C-alpha positions as CSV (number, residue, x, y, z in Angstrom):
1,M,-96.1,106.6,146.7
2,S,-94.5,104.3,150.1
3,A,-90.7,105.0,150.9
4,N,-89.9,102.2,148.9
5,Q,-91.5,102.8,146.1
6,E,-90.1,106.2,145.9
7,Y,-86.7,105.2,146.5
8,L,-86.9,102.5,143.3
9,A,-88.8,105.4,141.4
10,Q,-85.4,107.4,141.3
11,R,-83.2,104.2,140.1
12,Q,-84.8,103.1,136.9
13,L,-83.1,102.1,133.8
14,K,-84.3,103.3,130.2
15,K,-87.0,100.8,129.4
16,G,-86.7,99.5,125.6
17,A,-83.2,100.8,124.5
18,A,-82.1,96.8,123.7
19,G,-83.5,94.3,120.9
20,W,-82.8,90.9,121.2
21,I,-79.9,91.7,118.4
22,L,-78.4,94.1,120.2
23,L,-78.3,91.7,123.3
24,A,-76.8,89.0,121.1
25,G,-74.1,91.7,119.9
26,L,-73.7,92.8,123.7
27,G,-73.0,88.9,124.5
28,V,-70.1,88.8,121.5
29,S,-68.6,91.8,122.7
30,Y,-67.9,90.9,126.2
31,V,-66.5,87.8,124.8
32,I,-64.9,88.7,121.6
33,S,-61.3,89.6,122.4
34,G,-60.6,86.1,124.1
35,D,-60.9,84.6,120.2
36,F,-57.9,87.2,119.5
37,A,-55.2,86.1,122.2
38,G,-55.3,84.2,125.7
39,W,-56.8,81.3,124.7
40,N,-53.8,79.9,122.9
41,F,-51.7,79.7,126.1
42,G,-53.9,77.0,127.0
43,I,-52.1,74.6,124.4
44,A,-48.6,75.5,126.1
45,Q,-50.5,73.7,129.5
46,A,-52.0,70.7,127.4
47,G,-51.0,70.6,123.4
48,W,-53.6,71.4,121.6
49,G,-55.4,68.0,121.7
50,G,-55.3,68.7,125.6
51,F,-56.6,72.4,125.0
52,V,-59.4,71.1,122.7
53,I,-60.7,68.4,125.6
54,A,-60.5,71.4,128.1
55,A,-62.0,73.9,125.1
56,V,-65.1,71.6,124.9
57,L,-66.1,71.0,128.4
58,M,-65.7,74.4,128.8
59,G,-67.8,74.9,125.9
60,L,-70.2,72.8,127.5
61,M,-70.3,74.4,130.8
62,Y,-71.1,77.4,129.0
63,L,-74.2,76.3,126.8
64,T,-75.7,74.7,129.4
65,L,-75.4,77.7,131.9
66,V,-76.6,80.0,129.3
67,L,-79.9,77.9,128.8
68,S,-80.2,77.7,132.7
69,L,-79.8,81.7,132.2
70,A,-82.3,82.1,129.7
71,E,-84.9,80.2,131.4
72,M,-84.4,82.3,134.7
73,S,-84.1,86.1,132.4
74,A,-87.2,85.1,131.4
75,A,-88.7,84.5,134.8
76,I,-87.1,87.2,137.1
77,P,-86.1,90.0,134.2
78,A,-84.4,92.3,136.6
79,A,-80.7,94.2,136.3
80,G,-78.8,91.9,138.8
81,G,-78.7,89.0,136.3
82,G,-76.9,86.2,138.1
83,Y,-77.4,87.7,141.4
84,S,-80.4,88.0,141.3
85,F,-81.8,84.9,140.2
86,A,-79.1,83.3,143.5
87,R,-81.1,85.8,145.8
88,Q,-84.6,84.4,144.7
89,A,-83.3,80.9,145.4
90,M,-81.0,81.3,148.0
91,G,-82.1,84.2,150.3
92,P,-80.2,87.9,150.6
93,A,-76.5,86.1,151.4
94,G,-76.7,83.6,148.5
95,G,-77.7,86.9,145.7
96,Y,-74.8,88.4,147.5
97,L,-72.0,86.0,147.5
98,T,-73.0,85.3,143.6
99,G,-73.4,89.4,142.9
100,L,-69.4,89.6,144.6
101,A,-68.3,86.8,142.5
102,V,-69.3,88.4,139.4
103,L,-68.4,91.9,140.5
104,I,-64.8,90.5,141.2
105,E,-64.8,89.3,137.3
106,Y,-66.2,92.2,136.1
107,T,-63.9,94.6,137.9
108,L,-60.8,92.8,137.0
109,A,-61.9,91.7,133.6
110,P,-61.5,95.3,132.5
111,A,-58.3,96.4,134.3
112,A,-56.5,93.0,132.4
113,I,-58.0,94.4,129.2
114,V,-57.1,97.8,129.3
115,I,-53.7,97.2,129.5
116,F,-53.4,94.4,126.9
117,I,-54.9,98.0,124.8
118,G,-52.1,99.2,126.3
119,S,-50.1,96.7,124.5
120,S,-51.7,97.1,121.4
121,V,-52.1,100.3,121.1
122,N,-47.8,100.6,121.9
123,E,-47.3,98.0,119.1
124,L,-49.2,100.4,117.0
125,L,-48.3,103.9,118.2
126,G,-45.1,103.7,120.0
127,F,-46.3,104.8,123.5
128,D,-48.0,102.9,126.8
129,G,-49.1,103.0,130.2
130,P,-51.5,104.6,132.5
131,I,-51.9,107.5,130.1
132,V,-53.3,105.0,127.9
133,Y,-55.4,103.4,130.6
134,A,-56.6,106.3,131.2
135,L,-57.9,107.9,128.2
136,F,-59.5,104.7,127.7
137,Y,-61.6,104.4,131.3
138,L,-62.5,107.8,130.4
139,A,-63.6,107.8,127.1
140,F,-65.8,104.7,127.1
141,I,-67.5,105.6,130.6
142,G,-68.1,109.0,128.4
143,I,-70.2,107.2,126.1
144,H,-72.0,104.8,128.7
145,I,-73.0,108.0,130.6
146,F,-74.0,109.5,127.0
147,G,-77.3,106.8,127.1
148,A,-77.7,102.9,127.1
149,G,-79.2,102.9,123.5
150,E,-76.3,105.0,122.1
151,A,-73.8,102.7,123.9
152,L,-75.0,99.1,122.6
153,K,-75.3,100.4,119.1
154,V,-71.5,102.1,119.2
155,M,-70.4,98.3,120.9
156,M,-72.4,96.8,117.9
157,V,-70.1,98.5,115.7
158,I,-67.0,97.9,117.4
159,S,-67.8,94.0,117.5
160,A,-68.9,93.8,114.1
161,L,-65.4,95.0,113.4
162,A,-63.7,92.0,115.5
163,V,-65.7,89.3,114.1
164,L,-65.2,90.4,110.3
165,A,-60.9,90.0,111.0
166,I,-61.8,86.8,112.4
167,I,-63.9,85.4,109.8
168,A,-61.1,87.0,107.3
169,T,-58.7,85.1,109.1
170,G,-60.8,81.5,108.6
171,V,-61.4,82.4,105.1
172,V,-57.6,82.7,104.4
173,L,-56.4,80.1,106.8
174,L,-58.2,77.2,105.6
175,P,-56.4,76.1,102.6
176,E,-52.8,76.6,105.4
177,F,-54.8,74.1,107.2
178,N,-52.3,70.9,108.2
179,M,-53.6,68.2,110.0
180,D,-49.4,67.6,111.3
181,N,-49.2,70.9,112.3
182,L,-52.1,70.4,115.8
183,F,-49.4,68.0,117.1
184,D,-45.9,69.5,116.4
185,I,-45.2,69.9,120.1
186,A,-43.0,67.3,121.7
187,P,-44.6,65.0,124.4
188,L,-42.8,65.0,128.0
189,A,-42.0,61.9,129.8
190,G,-45.5,59.5,129.8
191,G,-46.8,62.1,127.2
192,T,-48.7,61.2,123.5
193,D,-48.7,63.5,120.7
194,F,-52.1,64.0,121.5
195,L,-51.5,65.0,125.0
196,P,-47.9,66.2,125.1
197,M,-48.3,66.9,128.8
198,G,-50.8,64.4,129.8
199,Y,-54.0,64.9,131.7
200,Y,-52.6,66.9,134.3
201,G,-51.9,69.6,131.5
202,V,-55.9,69.6,130.3
203,W,-56.6,70.7,133.6
204,A,-54.6,73.5,133.8
205,A,-55.6,74.5,130.6
206,L,-59.1,75.0,132.0
207,P,-58.7,79.0,132.6
208,F,-57.7,80.0,128.8
209,A,-60.1,77.6,127.2
210,M,-62.8,80.2,129.3
211,W,-61.3,83.3,127.6
212,L,-63.4,81.5,124.6
213,F,-66.5,82.4,126.4
214,L,-65.8,84.4,129.4
215,A,-68.6,86.9,130.2
216,V,-71.6,85.8,127.7
217,E,-73.1,85.1,130.9
218,G,-73.5,89.1,131.7
219,V,-76.3,89.4,129.1
220,P,-78.8,89.5,131.6
221,L,-77.6,92.2,133.2
222,A,-79.3,94.3,130.2
223,A,-82.6,93.0,130.9
224,E,-84.3,95.9,132.3
225,E,-83.4,97.8,129.3
226,A,-84.7,95.1,127.0
227,K,-87.8,95.9,124.9
228,D,-89.4,92.4,125.5
229,P,-87.0,90.8,128.3
230,A,-88.9,87.4,128.4
231,K,-88.5,86.7,125.3
232,D,-85.5,89.1,124.5
233,V,-82.4,88.0,126.6
234,P,-83.3,84.0,126.3
235,K,-82.9,84.5,122.5
236,G,-80.3,87.0,123.1
237,I,-77.9,84.9,125.1
238,I,-78.7,81.7,123.4
239,A,-77.5,83.5,119.7
240,A,-74.4,85.1,121.3
241,M,-73.7,81.6,122.8
242,I,-74.2,79.5,119.2
243,F,-72.0,82.3,117.2
244,L,-69.1,82.4,120.1
245,L,-68.6,78.5,119.9
246,F,-68.8,78.7,116.1
247,T,-65.4,81.5,116.1
248,A,-63.9,79.4,118.6
249,T,-63.7,76.4,117.0
250,L,-62.8,78.7,113.9
251,V,-59.2,80.0,115.5
252,V,-58.5,77.0,117.5
253,V,-58.5,74.9,114.6
254,L,-57.4,76.9,112.1
255,V,-54.6,79.0,114.0
256,A,-52.8,76.2,115.0
257,G,-53.1,73.9,112.4
258,A,-51.6,76.7,109.6
259,A,-49.1,78.1,112.2
260,G,-48.3,74.8,114.3
261,A,-49.5,74.5,117.6
262,Q,-45.8,75.2,119.0
263,V,-45.6,78.5,117.4
264,T,-49.3,79.3,118.4
265,A,-49.0,78.0,122.2
266,G,-46.3,80.8,122.5
267,S,-47.7,83.7,120.6
268,A,-49.1,87.1,121.9
269,V,-51.0,87.7,118.5
270,P,-51.6,83.9,117.3
271,L,-53.9,85.1,114.5
272,V,-51.2,87.8,113.4
273,D,-48.4,85.4,113.4
274,A,-50.7,82.6,111.4
275,L,-50.8,85.3,108.9
276,K,-48.0,86.4,108.6
277,I,-46.0,82.6,108.0
278,T,-48.8,82.1,105.7
279,G,-47.7,84.7,103.8
280,N,-50.6,87.2,104.2
281,P,-48.7,90.2,105.9
282,N,-51.4,93.0,104.9
283,L,-54.1,90.9,106.4
284,A,-52.3,90.3,109.3
285,T,-52.1,94.3,109.9
286,M,-55.3,94.9,109.4
287,V,-56.5,92.1,112.0
288,N,-53.7,93.2,114.1
289,V,-55.7,96.4,114.3
290,L,-59.1,94.9,114.3
291,G,-57.6,93.0,117.1
292,L,-57.2,96.0,119.0
293,A,-61.3,96.6,117.8
294,G,-62.2,93.3,119.8
295,L,-60.2,94.3,123.1
296,I,-62.1,97.5,123.0
297,A,-65.4,95.6,122.8
298,S,-64.8,93.3,125.4
299,F,-63.7,96.4,127.5
300,F,-66.4,98.4,126.5
301,S,-69.4,96.2,127.3
302,I,-67.8,95.1,130.5
303,I,-67.6,98.2,131.9
304,Y,-71.6,98.1,130.7
305,G,-72.0,94.6,132.8
306,Y,-70.3,96.1,135.9
307,S,-71.9,99.4,136.3
308,R,-75.5,97.4,136.1
309,L,-74.5,95.0,138.7
310,V,-73.5,97.4,141.2
311,F,-76.3,100.0,140.4
312,A,-78.8,96.4,141.2
313,L,-76.7,95.7,144.1
314,S,-77.3,99.1,145.2
315,R,-80.8,99.6,144.4
316,A,-81.1,96.7,146.6
317,G,-79.2,98.1,149.6
318,Y,-76.1,95.8,149.8
319,L,-73.8,98.1,148.3
320,P,-73.8,102.3,149.3
321,Q,-77.2,103.3,148.0
322,Q,-75.8,106.5,146.0
323,L,-74.6,104.3,143.5
324,S,-78.0,103.2,142.3
325,L,-79.3,107.2,141.8
326,T,-79.8,107.3,137.5
327,S,-79.5,110.8,135.3
328,K,-82.0,111.8,133.3
329,R,-81.0,110.2,131.0
330,K,-82.1,106.7,132.7
331,V,-78.3,105.6,133.0
332,P,-76.4,104.5,136.7
333,V,-73.6,107.3,136.4
334,R,-72.4,106.7,140.0
335,S,-72.0,103.0,139.0
336,L,-70.0,103.5,136.2
337,I,-67.7,106.2,137.4
338,F,-66.5,104.3,141.1
339,P,-66.0,100.9,139.6
340,G,-64.0,102.3,136.6
341,I,-61.6,104.5,139.4
342,L,-60.8,100.7,140.9
343,G,-60.4,99.3,137.6
344,F,-57.5,101.9,136.5
345,L,-55.9,101.8,140.1
346,L,-55.7,97.8,139.6
347,S,-54.5,98.3,135.6
348,L,-51.7,100.2,137.1
349,T,-50.2,96.7,138.4
350,G,-49.6,96.1,134.6
351,E,-50.5,92.5,136.1
352,G,-53.0,91.9,133.2
353,D,-52.4,87.5,133.3
354,L,-52.9,87.6,136.8
355,M,-56.0,89.8,137.0
356,L,-57.2,87.9,134.8
357,S,-56.5,84.6,136.6
358,M,-58.2,86.2,139.6
359,A,-61.5,87.2,137.5
360,V,-62.2,83.5,136.3
361,V,-61.8,82.6,139.6
362,G,-64.9,84.8,140.6
363,A,-66.5,83.4,137.1
364,T,-66.4,79.9,138.2
365,V,-68.0,80.6,141.5
366,S,-71.0,82.3,140.4
367,Y,-71.2,79.9,137.5
368,A,-71.7,77.1,140.3
369,M,-74.3,79.7,142.1
370,M,-76.2,80.7,139.4
371,S,-76.5,76.7,138.5
372,G,-77.3,76.0,141.5
373,S,-79.7,78.6,141.7
374,H,-81.6,77.2,138.4
375,I,-82.1,73.9,140.7
376,L,-83.4,75.0,143.6
377,L,-85.6,77.2,141.6
378,R,-87.5,74.8,139.6
379,I,-87.1,72.5,143.6
380,K,-88.8,75.7,145.5
381,Q,-90.6,77.3,143.2
382,P,-92.1,75.3,140.4
383,N,-95.2,77.2,139.9
384,L,-93.0,80.4,138.9
385,A,-94.1,81.5,135.5
386,R,-91.2,80.5,132.8
387,P,-91.5,81.9,129.6
388,Y,-88.9,80.2,128.3
389,K,-87.8,76.8,130.0
390,T,-84.2,75.3,129.8
391,P,-83.9,72.0,127.7
392,G,-83.0,68.8,129.6
393,G,-84.0,71.1,133.1
394,V,-82.1,70.6,136.5
395,V,-79.9,67.8,134.2
396,T,-79.0,70.9,132.0
397,S,-77.7,73.1,135.5
398,G,-76.4,69.8,137.0
399,I,-73.7,69.7,134.3
400,S,-72.8,73.4,134.4
401,F,-72.6,73.2,138.5
402,I,-70.1,70.2,138.2
403,L,-67.8,71.8,135.0
404,S,-68.1,74.9,137.0
405,L,-66.3,73.4,140.2
406,V,-64.0,71.5,138.2
407,A,-62.8,75.1,136.4
408,L,-62.5,76.7,139.8
409,T,-59.9,73.9,140.6
410,G,-58.2,74.5,137.0
411,V,-57.2,78.0,138.3
412,Y,-56.0,76.7,141.6
413,A,-53.5,74.1,139.3
414,Y,-52.3,76.8,136.7
415,D,-51.7,80.0,139.6
416,V,-52.7,79.6,142.9
417,R,-51.4,83.1,144.0
418,A,-54.3,84.3,142.0
419,F,-56.5,81.4,143.8
420,Y,-55.7,83.2,147.2
421,F,-55.8,86.8,146.5
422,T,-59.1,86.4,145.2
423,L,-60.0,84.1,148.5
424,V,-59.3,87.4,150.1
425,L,-61.6,89.6,148.2
426,F,-64.3,87.1,148.8
427,V,-63.1,87.5,152.8
428,I,-63.6,91.5,152.2
429,G,-67.1,91.5,150.6
430,M,-68.4,88.8,152.8
431,L,-67.4,91.1,155.8
432,Y,-68.7,93.9,154.1
433,Y,-71.8,92.1,154.1
434,A,-72.5,90.5,157.1
435,L,-71.0,94.1,158.9
436,I,-73.3,96.4,156.6
437,G,-74.7,95.2,154.2
438,R,-77.4,93.3,155.5
439,N,-78.6,96.0,158.0
440,N,-79.7,97.8,154.5
441,L,-81.9,95.7,152.4
442,V,-84.8,97.1,150.5
443,A,-86.7,94.1,150.0
444,K,-86.8,90.6,151.4
445,S,-86.2,89.2,147.7
446,A,-85.2,89.7,143.9
447,Q,-88.9,89.0,143.5
448,E,-90.6,92.0,146.3
449,E,-87.7,94.0,144.7
450,F,-89.1,93.9,141.4
451,E,-92.3,94.0,141.9
452,L,-92.0,97.1,144.2
453,L,-90.2,98.6,141.2
454,V,-93.1,97.5,138.2
455,Q,-95.4,99.3,140.9
456,A,-93.1,102.5,141.4
457,E,-93.1,102.7,137.7
458,S,-96.8,102.9,137.1
459,E,-97.5,105.3,139.8
460,L,-94.6,107.7,138.3
461,T,-95.9,107.1,135.2
462,A,-99.2,107.8,135.7
463,S,-98.7,110.8,137.6
């Protein structure tokens, strides 16, 4: 066994831990907290009609992105997900920039979510703050350390509770729906009932529309733990996206249609408030509790996502290589712990909204890079084995690419501070690559690394 193969043999994940249903559950759990709160603040920026335009655009962006990722994940089933695809298409620097963008998103998002979890715990139990944040990080990182299959099954149960709450809310609110409630926000000068803040509002609402789908792109990070990556990852991510389109439609239409757009726009808990307004206090209490389950599901699954990304970047040599050592259970323990410490420290700022906005900047940059990777791979490697092919080919990924750039400018329209803070993180990250990371790469491409990994695994099994 060569030195590289021996190195990779020490850095392998548990094969066959997840089928496509678990992967679909992972995709839903990444996102499900966004259905409970956050999206509704986009109505304050654009009115209900303007927010619907933003949500349709972002739904189209995510759907075309998911279809592009499905093809690439089947062709290059590596734990790095989007980073691996970009590295194959754009070389080491392009791969690292994509990985850095996803890392910014996946490190900041749990920090923001745990702040929102703290607020929910405070409402239910009367205490909040660093102790709550620390307990959640410790508990859920601990479950992940126990094993990938066990962690994904726990995540499925938590996600199912959150989904139950959303569907129950939809069933109860459906008879209360009133079209007039959707347009009860008074137009500003030059606005209309449908677009009370004009088209600028649609632009500023884009980041909030993303909260309905943010992080579903993380499913391919589980590729190396799938039973049959070429089939399971595409099926899992597409199934998750279709289900998320359904739940997004449910909450955006029925919550505002029952409670009114104005009330929904300013609510910290829009589903709960809609149920209270329509005379369902008991269900409102249950949804409030299960809304916490939704936050926990997203927190839990994004921890999984960042650990697999850090593992992949470390194994490739971009990040310190000690981070990718795996335990006897084939779990990347250090990749779970160190980003968790960073996320906990960021949570101490208490600025959840700022961190989510910064996470969206990282996300949109990564989406543009991933979509571009799909186009480049179709052009540069037309003969690459593709067990699944994206419907529409480069036209589909081209739509995703353009909408990703539009969404990126939407963050600038909403919060300039978040835009520039994230830009600083990109500069720091790229300086690290230029000075250190690029000098420690294990293989020349993601494909070469993957082939070395397969060979190392087969030699390890034979011995």
